[in-house]
C-alpha positions in Angstrom: 95.8 125.8 112.8 92.4 124.7 111.3 93.7 121.2 110.7 94.8 121.0 114.3 91.4 122.0 115.6 89.7 119.5 113.4 92.0 116.8 114.6 91.3 117.6 118.3 87.5 117.6 117.6 87.7 114.1 116.0 89.8 112.8 118.9 87.3 114.2 121.5 84.3 112.6 119.6 86.1 109.3 119.5 86.7 109.5 123.3 83.1 110.3 124.0 83.8 113.8 125.3 81.5 115.4 122.6 78.1 113.7 122.2 76.1 114.2 119.0 72.4 115.0 119.4 70.2 111.9 119.0 67.3 112.2 116.6 64.3 109.9 117.5 61.3 109.1 115.4 58.4 107.9 117.4 54.9 106.7 116.5 51.9 105.9 118.5 52.2 103.0 120.9 49.9 100.8 118.8 51.9 101.1 115.6 53.5 97.7 116.0 50.2 95.9 116.4 48.4 97.4 113.4 47.0 94.8 111.1 45.5 95.2 107.6 41.9 94.2 107.4 39.6 93.8 104.4 35.9 93.0 104.2 33.7 92.4 101.1 30.0 91.9 100.9 27.1 92.0 98.4 23.8 93.5 99.2 20.5 93.4 97.3 18.5 96.7 97.2 14.8 96.8 96.2 14.2 99.9 94.1 11.1 101.6 92.8 9.6 102.7 89.5 11.1 105.0 87.0 14.0 106.8 88.5 14.2 105.9 92.2 16.6 106.4 95.0 17.4 104.4 98.2 19.5 105.5 101.2 21.9 102.7 102.0 24.1 104.5 104.5 23.1 102.2 107.4 24.1 99.2 105.4 27.5 100.7 104.6 28.0 101.6 108.2 27.1 98.0 109.2 29.8 96.7 106.8 32.4 99.0 108.3 31.4 97.7 111.8 31.8 94.1 110.7 35.2 94.7 109.2 36.7 96.1 112.5 38.4 98.7 110.3 39.5 101.8 112.3 41.3 103.8 109.6 40.8 103.1 105.9 38.2 103.4 103.1 34.9 101.9 102.1 34.1 101.6 98.4 30.5 101.1 97.2 29.9 99.9 93.7 26.8 99.3 91.6 27.0 96.2 89.4 24.5 97.6 86.9 25.0 100.0 83.9 21.7 101.8 84.7 22.2 102.1 88.5 24.5 104.7 90.1 25.9 105.5 93.5 26.1 109.0 94.8 26.7 111.0 98.0 24.2 113.7 98.8 21.5 114.8 101.2 18.7 112.4 101.9 15.7 114.8 102.2 12.4 113.8 100.5 11.9 117.0 98.6 15.5 117.1 97.4 15.2 113.5 96.3 12.2 114.4 94.1 14.2 117.4 92.8 17.1 115.2 91.9 14.9 112.7 90.1 13.2 115.4 87.9 16.6 117.0 87.3 18.1 113.8 86.0 15.1 113.1 83.7 15.5 116.6 82.3 19.1 115.8 81.5 18.1 112.6 79.7 14.4 112.6 78.9 12.9 109.1 78.6 11.1 109.8 75.3 14.0 111.5 73.4 15.4 109.8 70.3 18.3 107.5 71.1 20.2 105.1 68.8 20.4 102.6 71.6 16.6 102.3 71.6 16.5 101.1 68.0 16.3 97.4 68.9 16.3 96.2 65.3 19.7 97.7 64.8 21.5 96.4 67.8 24.3 94.0 66.8 24.5 90.9 68.9 27.6 89.0 70.1 29.2 86.9 67.3 28.9 83.7 69.4 25.3 84.2 70.5 23.7 80.8 70.9 21.4 80.2 67.9 22.9 83.0 65.8 21.5 86.3 64.8 17.9 85.0 64.5 18.0 84.0 68.2 19.5 87.3 69.1 16.8 89.2 67.2 14.1 87.4 69.1 15.9 88.0 72.5 16.5 91.7 71.9 12.8 92.4 71.3 12.4 91.9 75.0 15.2 94.2 75.9 14.2 97.5 77.7 14.1 100.8 75.8 16.4 102.5 78.3 19.1 104.6 76.7 18.1 107.4 79.1 18.8 105.2 82.1 22.4 104.5 80.9 23.0 108.2 80.4 21.6 109.0 83.9 24.0 106.4 85.4 26.8 107.9 83.3 26.1 111.3 85.0 25.6 109.9 88.6 28.6 107.5 88.5 29.1 103.9 89.3 30.8 104.0 92.7 31.8 106.1 95.7 34.8 105.8 98.1 34.3 107.1 101.6 37.2 107.5 104.1 36.9 105.7 107.5 38.3 107.5 110.5 38.1 106.2 114.1 35.9 103.3 112.9 33.2 105.6 111.3 32.4 106.8 107.8 33.8 110.3 107.5 30.6 111.7 105.9 29.4 115.2 106.4 26.3 116.0 108.5 24.0 116.1 105.4 25.7 113.4 103.4 24.2 110.0 102.7 25.2 107.1 100.4 22.4 106.8 97.9 21.6 104.2 95.2 20.0 105.8 92.1 18.2 103.3 89.9 17.4 104.9 86.6 15.8 101.9 85.0 12.8 100.9 87.1 9.5 99.8 85.5 7.4 102.6 84.1 3.7 103.0 85.0 2.0 99.7 86.0 4.0 97.5 83.7 6.6 95.2 85.3 7.7 94.9 88.9 10.3 96.9 90.9 13.7 95.3 90.8 16.3 94.2 93.2 19.7 95.7 92.5 23.1 94.3 93.4 25.5 96.5 95.2 29.0 95.5 96.5 30.8 97.1 99.5 34.5 96.6 100.2 36.2 97.9 103.3 40.0 98.1 103.6 42.3 99.6 106.2 43.9 99.1 109.6 42.3 97.6 112.7 44.1 100.1 115.0 
């Protein structure tokens, strides 16, 4: 009896009397026209003395606008081992708090092995050999604390892009933290190299 019922069901399906439900998967109307976009640029940021911070949010927003990216991600990277990138509130009193906090974590005048310039070993292929390296390194900055601060802050940040805008919170900004600016009146403030890469879809 069961075999007979199954046979009748198969025959009816074959003849089109029983229609199976049709499952449809649909996406938004612009799916077929989405294109991958990528944009890369390098910016130079003048920084201050000691530990200083600069808000670069407008520059990152401008890079996103140039890219025509609607949904994706923007990556911001410092090309220095003493300069970090962070996301936080850009409020003058907080910026001072952050600077003092970082210097408490890595005080400038603590004892650091990195600052013993006479003991730094140079590259084996340094032009002129060890004597030339010894002369060069005497002009190197005593800045172990700067490397440690950058180690804490981090080298890069990645920010989601949604509907063509950075998906930052109300009190979030993209900030460059230079931990190796000149101290006192010696030397001039520096220009730091930051790269921005935007990737995503144009729809």
